[in-house]
N, C-alpha and C positions, 0 to 999 in steps of 0.2 A: 460126633465129628465137629470140629471147630470151624465156624464160618465167619471169620473176621473180615471186615471190609478192607483188606489190604489194597494198596494201589493196583497190584496185579489183578486182583479180583474185580475191582471197579472198572479197569480197562476192559476186561473180558465181558463185563456187563454193558459196554458201549460208551462209557464216559471218556471224554477226551481230556485226560490229565497226564501230568508228568509222572512216570512210573518209577522214578528213582527214589531209593531209600533216603529219607530226610535225616537219618542218624549218621550215616557214613558218606552219602552222596556218591557211592561207588557202583552199586548194582541195583537191579530191579527189586522193588519191595514185594516179596512174597512172605508167607508165614515162616517158612524155613529160614529165609534170609534174615528177616526182622528179628527173630528170637534166637537163632543159632549161628548164622554165618556172618552177620553184620559185624564189622570190626568193633564197633562201640558195644553192642550187646554181648559179643563174645568176650570182650575184656571184662565187662561187669560180671558175667556168669563165671568166668574163670577165676575171678577174685572171690566170688561166693564159694566156689569149690575149694579154693586155696584156704579160706578160713576154716574149712572142715577137713583139711588135710587130704583132699581128693584131687587127683590130676586126671583129666580126660581130654581126649581130642574132640573136635567137632564131628557131628554126625547129623543124620536126617532127623526130622521131627519124630517120625515113627520109631526110629532106633532109640532116640532119647527117651520117649515115653515108655518103650519096652524096658530100657535100662532102669528107669525110675520105678516102674511097677515091680520089677524083679528085685531091686536093691532096697527100696524104702519100705521095708516091712517091719512089723513089730512096733514097740513103743519106746525104743531107745531115744535118748536126747538127740543123737545124730539124725535119726530118721525123722523125728519131729521137726528139727531145724531144716532139714532138706525139703520136706513138704511145704513148710511155711515159706522158706526162701524161694522155692520155685514159683509158687503162686504169687508171691510178692514181686518177684522178678518180672513175671509176665505182665503183671499190672503196671509196674513202674515203667517198663519199656513201652507199653502201649500208651500210657499217660504221657511219657516223654515225646513220643511220636506226635501225639495230638497237640501237645503244647507247642511244638515246633511248627506244625502246620497251621494251627488256628490262632495262636497267640504270639508267635515269633519269639518265644522264650526257649532257652535251652540250658541244660546242666551238663557238666562234664562227667566222666566216668566215676571219679571219686565221689561226687555229689549223689549220683545214682546209687552207688554202693552204700553210701551212708544212709540213704533213704530206706534201702532194703534192711540194713542192719538195725536201724531204729525201729522199723515195723516189727521185725522178728523179736527184738528184745522186749518191746512193749507187749507183744502177744504172750511171751513166756515169763514176764515179770510176776513174781509172787508164787510161781509154781514150785512145788516140792521137787527139788533136784538134788540127787546124791552128789554133793561136791567133794566127797572123799574119793570118789572115782576120778582117776587122773584124766581120762578122756572127757568126762563131763565138765570137770573144772577147767580144762583147757578150752573147751567149746564155750563155756560161759564167759571166760576172759576174752576170747576172740570176738564174741558177738556182743559183749557189753551187757550180758544178762545179769540183772541184780537179783538179790534175794527177795 
């Protein structure tokens, strides 16, 4: 179970802090909100899904993890990209949250998506990928994965 020190969790621990999400300034910062329901994070994640030709609505953390466990099986390029993209997405969103809180710096949705794309492309650079496969070739082009 993930125990991130979200603002909601810190408030429950007795800290007297503002509980509003620093990414969207719209709702209380919880794990589900920060990674799935926040308008900023949701835009980034939907863009990631779009790069992979996937369209999904928002859901709870548990439903998302269940979907990922059921869907991201095997060793296909799509599965590999989805696993890398999700872990990178959660890192980038947490990093962005902390940059806004502690450094007063922020990036827009496009910059966050570019950071995810760059990270995934770097991790897959040089891997043997069957580019004769239409799906693989499309994914490589969408993600900027070089030979």
